[in-house]
C-alpha positions as CSV (number, residue, x, y, z in Angstrom):
1,M,-0.7,-9.9,-6.1
2,A,-1.7,-9.4,-9.7
3,V,-1.4,-13.1,-10.3
4,S,-3.8,-13.9,-7.3
5,F,-6.5,-11.5,-8.6
6,A,-6.1,-13.2,-12.0
7,Q,-6.4,-16.7,-10.4
8,A,-9.5,-15.5,-8.6
9,G,-11.0,-14.6,-11.9
10,A,-10.4,-10.9,-12.3
11,A,-11.7,-9.9,-15.8
12,Q,-9.2,-7.0,-16.1
13,L,-6.0,-5.9,-14.3
14,F,-4.6,-2.4,-14.6
15,L,-0.8,-2.4,-13.7
16,T,1.3,0.7,-13.1
17,A,5.1,1.0,-12.5
18,R,7.9,3.3,-13.2
19,A,9.8,0.6,-15.3
20,A,8.3,-0.6,-18.5
21,A,10.3,-3.8,-18.1
22,S,8.7,-4.9,-14.9
23,L,5.3,-4.2,-16.3
24,D,5.9,-6.4,-19.3
25,E,7.3,-9.3,-17.1
26,T,4.2,-9.1,-14.6
27,K,1.8,-8.9,-17.6
28,R,3.4,-12.2,-19.1
29,T,3.2,-13.9,-15.6
30,V,-0.4,-13.0,-15.1
31,Q,-1.4,-14.2,-18.5
32,A,0.4,-17.5,-18.0
33,F,-1.8,-18.2,-15.0
34,N,-5.1,-17.0,-16.6
35,S,-5.1,-16.1,-20.2
36,S,-8.7,-14.8,-20.1
37,T,-7.7,-11.9,-17.7
38,Q,-7.1,-8.8,-19.7
39,V,-3.9,-7.0,-18.5
40,H,-3.3,-3.2,-19.2
41,A,-0.1,-1.6,-18.3
42,Y,0.6,2.1,-17.6
43,S,3.9,3.9,-16.7
44,L,3.5,6.0,-13.6
45,D,5.7,8.1,-11.3
46,L,3.8,8.6,-8.1
47,K,5.9,11.7,-7.3
48,Q,4.0,13.5,-9.9
49,A,0.5,14.6,-8.6
50,D,-1.0,15.6,-12.0
51,L,0.3,12.6,-13.7
52,T,-1.1,10.3,-11.0
53,Q,-4.5,12.0,-11.2
54,D,-4.5,11.7,-15.1
55,T,-3.3,8.0,-15.1
56,L,-6.0,7.0,-12.6
57,Q,-8.6,8.9,-14.6
58,T,-7.5,7.0,-17.8
59,I,-7.6,3.7,-16.0
60,L,-11.1,4.4,-14.7
61,Q,-12.1,5.3,-18.2
62,D,-10.4,2.1,-19.7
63,A,-12.2,0.2,-17.1
64,G,-15.6,1.5,-18.2
65,G,-16.0,3.0,-14.8
66,K,-15.9,-0.3,-13.1
67,L,-12.6,-0.3,-11.3
68,D,-13.2,-2.4,-8.1
69,V,-9.9,-2.5,-6.3
70,L,-6.8,-0.3,-6.0
71,V,-3.7,-1.7,-4.4
72,T,-0.9,0.8,-3.7
73,N,2.4,-1.2,-3.5
74,A,4.9,1.3,-4.5
75,G,7.6,2.1,-2.0
76,V,11.3,2.7,-1.3
77,L,13.7,2.0,1.5
78,E,16.3,4.5,2.4
79,Q,19.7,3.6,3.7
80,W,19.3,3.0,7.4
81,L,21.4,5.6,9.3
82,P,21.0,7.5,12.6
83,I,19.1,10.8,12.0
84,A,22.3,12.8,12.4
85,E,23.9,10.9,9.6
86,S,20.9,10.7,7.2
87,E,20.7,12.5,4.0
88,P,17.8,14.9,4.0
89,E,16.9,14.5,0.3
90,E,16.8,10.8,0.5
91,W,14.9,10.9,3.8
92,W,12.2,13.1,2.3
93,S,12.1,11.1,-0.9
94,T,10.9,8.1,1.2
95,F,8.0,10.2,2.3
96,E,7.2,11.4,-1.2
97,I,6.9,7.9,-2.6
98,N,5.7,5.8,0.3
99,I,3.1,8.1,1.9
100,R,2.4,11.0,-0.6
101,G,2.3,8.5,-3.6
102,G,-0.2,6.2,-1.8
103,Y,-2.3,9.2,-0.9
104,L,-2.3,10.6,-4.5
105,A,-3.4,7.2,-5.9
106,A,-5.9,6.7,-3.3
107,R,-7.4,10.2,-3.7
108,A,-7.6,9.9,-7.4
109,A,-9.4,6.6,-7.1
110,I,-11.8,7.9,-4.5
111,R,-12.7,11.0,-6.6
112,G,-13.3,8.8,-9.6
113,W,-15.6,6.5,-7.6
114,L,-17.5,9.2,-6.1
115,Q,-18.0,11.0,-9.4
116,G,-19.4,7.6,-10.8
117,N,-21.6,7.2,-7.7
118,R,-20.1,3.9,-6.8
119,G,-17.7,2.3,-4.1
120,G,-14.4,0.5,-4.3
121,T,-11.8,-1.1,-2.2
122,I,-8.3,0.4,-1.5
123,I,-5.5,-1.8,-0.1
124,L,-2.5,0.2,1.1
125,I,0.6,-1.9,1.5
126,T,2.2,-1.1,4.8
127,S,4.8,-3.1,7.0
128,A,5.1,-4.6,10.4
129,G,7.9,-2.1,10.7
130,S,5.3,0.6,11.2
131,L,4.8,-1.0,14.6
132,R,8.4,-0.6,15.5
133,A,11.1,2.1,15.9
134,R,14.3,0.2,14.8
135,P,17.4,2.5,14.9
136,G,18.2,4.0,11.6
137,A,14.7,3.3,9.9
138,S,13.3,6.7,10.8
139,A,11.9,7.6,7.4
140,Y,10.7,4.1,6.2
141,Q,8.9,3.0,9.4
142,T,7.4,6.4,9.9
143,T,5.9,6.4,6.5
144,K,4.5,3.0,7.0
145,L,3.0,4.1,10.4
146,A,1.4,7.0,8.4
147,I,-0.1,4.5,5.8
148,N,-1.8,2.8,8.6
149,R,-3.5,6.0,9.7
150,L,-4.3,6.9,6.1
151,A,-6.3,3.7,5.8
152,Q,-8.2,4.7,8.9
153,F,-8.9,8.2,7.6
154,I,-10.1,6.9,4.2
155,H,-12.6,4.7,6.1
156,N,-13.7,7.5,8.5
157,D,-14.0,10.1,5.6
158,H,-15.6,7.9,2.9
159,G,-16.7,4.6,4.5
160,K,-20.4,5.6,4.4
161,Q,-19.9,6.3,0.7
162,G,-18.9,2.7,-0.1
163,I,-15.3,3.2,0.0
164,R,-13.3,0.3,1.8
165,A,-9.8,0.7,3.0
166,F,-7.2,-1.4,4.6
167,A,-3.5,-1.3,5.6
168,L,-2.0,-4.6,4.7
169,H,1.5,-6.0,5.9
170,P,2.5,-8.4,3.1
171,G,4.8,-10.4,5.4
172,G,8.5,-10.8,5.1
173,V,9.0,-11.3,1.4
174,R,12.5,-11.3,-0.1
175,T,11.9,-8.5,-2.5
176,K,14.7,-6.2,-3.7
177,L,13.5,-3.4,-1.4
178,A,13.3,-5.8,1.6
179,L,16.8,-6.8,1.0
180,G,18.0,-3.3,1.5
181,M,17.5,-3.8,5.1
182,P,20.6,-4.5,7.3
183,E,21.8,-8.0,6.5
184,G,21.2,-9.1,10.1
185,M,17.4,-8.7,9.4
186,H,17.2,-10.9,6.3
187,G,16.4,-14.0,8.3
188,I,12.8,-12.6,8.8
189,L,12.2,-12.6,5.0
190,N,10.7,-16.1,4.9
191,S,7.1,-15.3,3.6
192,T,5.8,-16.3,0.2
193,P,4.4,-13.6,-2.1
194,W,1.4,-15.8,-2.6
195,L,0.4,-15.1,0.9
196,S,-0.1,-11.3,0.4
197,G,-1.8,-12.0,-2.9
198,A,-4.3,-14.3,-1.2
199,A,-4.8,-11.6,1.5
200,C,-5.5,-9.0,-1.1
201,V,-8.2,-11.2,-2.7
202,Y,-9.8,-11.7,0.7
203,L,-9.8,-8.1,1.6
204,A,-11.5,-7.2,-1.7
205,S,-14.4,-9.5,-0.7
206,S,-17.3,-8.5,1.6
207,R,-16.2,-11.1,4.1
208,A,-13.6,-8.6,5.3
209,D,-16.0,-5.7,5.8
210,F,-15.4,-5.9,9.7
211,L,-11.7,-5.1,9.1
212,R,-12.2,-1.9,7.2
213,G,-9.9,0.9,8.3
214,R,-7.6,-1.4,10.1
215,Y,-4.0,-2.8,10.0
216,I,-4.0,-6.4,8.8
217,D,-1.0,-8.8,8.7
218,S,-1.1,-11.3,5.8
219,S,0.1,-14.1,8.1
220,W,-2.9,-13.9,10.3
221,D,-5.4,-16.8,10.1
222,V,-8.6,-15.6,8.4
223,E,-10.8,-18.0,10.2
224,E,-9.4,-16.9,13.5
225,L,-10.1,-13.3,12.6
226,E,-13.5,-13.9,11.6
227,A,-14.2,-15.8,14.9
228,R,-13.0,-12.7,16.7
229,K,-15.3,-10.5,14.6
230,E,-17.5,-9.1,17.4
231,E,-14.4,-8.5,19.6
232,I,-12.5,-6.7,16.8
233,I,-15.5,-4.3,16.2
234,E,-16.4,-3.8,19.9
235,K,-12.9,-3.1,21.1
236,D,-11.9,-1.2,17.8
237,L,-8.8,-3.4,17.5
238,F,-6.0,-3.2,14.9
239,K,-6.0,0.6,14.7
240,M,-3.2,3.1,15.6
241,Q,-4.4,4.4,18.9
242,L,-3.0,4.7,22.4
243,T,-4.4,2.2,25.1
244,L,-3.9,3.0,28.8
């Protein structure tokens, strides 16, 4: 995702992660694709509310108040077990990182944008698993469902203030997290990470305004979505709601 923004001409990127090694690797990769993109790296544990707020405030200051896009991509996948066999601490930790962490980052960014009297875009990384209820995945898939609703709430609460929000399924990418799913599901991990990166760049543009507050799949054809723009708006599609 970071590389895609660099390829699109982003002047600056601000990367956060718990592990410094992953930050260094991503920074080198980004600069290999676009040496003119300035890359800043910050260690961050999204479980810590005060640290998240302080780090986002530092990033806003380092960006000169001109942060345009926030992508929340931190996540964990618990061991898939029936609820009766699950470990409460591991189960709840999934919520703390996947949904509370995304909320904290989004809240900090929104507060910074509103204080600066400007808007911004938030892309919350979700999963197609949010639309399912596979046995054993009660924590992960519930948190991803909550992310979809969080994007909708951000739009409802702050859309008129210039805050744009989307819940994006990145596709079935063979990440370390995804490989934590039961082995029988690894066959669906056939997407390239470039697809989700390109989707993020598209959502950051005004062309995607009609999709604000909605669930989006990286594999969907953009031209087909745009051709259905009026239908999507009129029927309020791609949101978490009950249709009878």
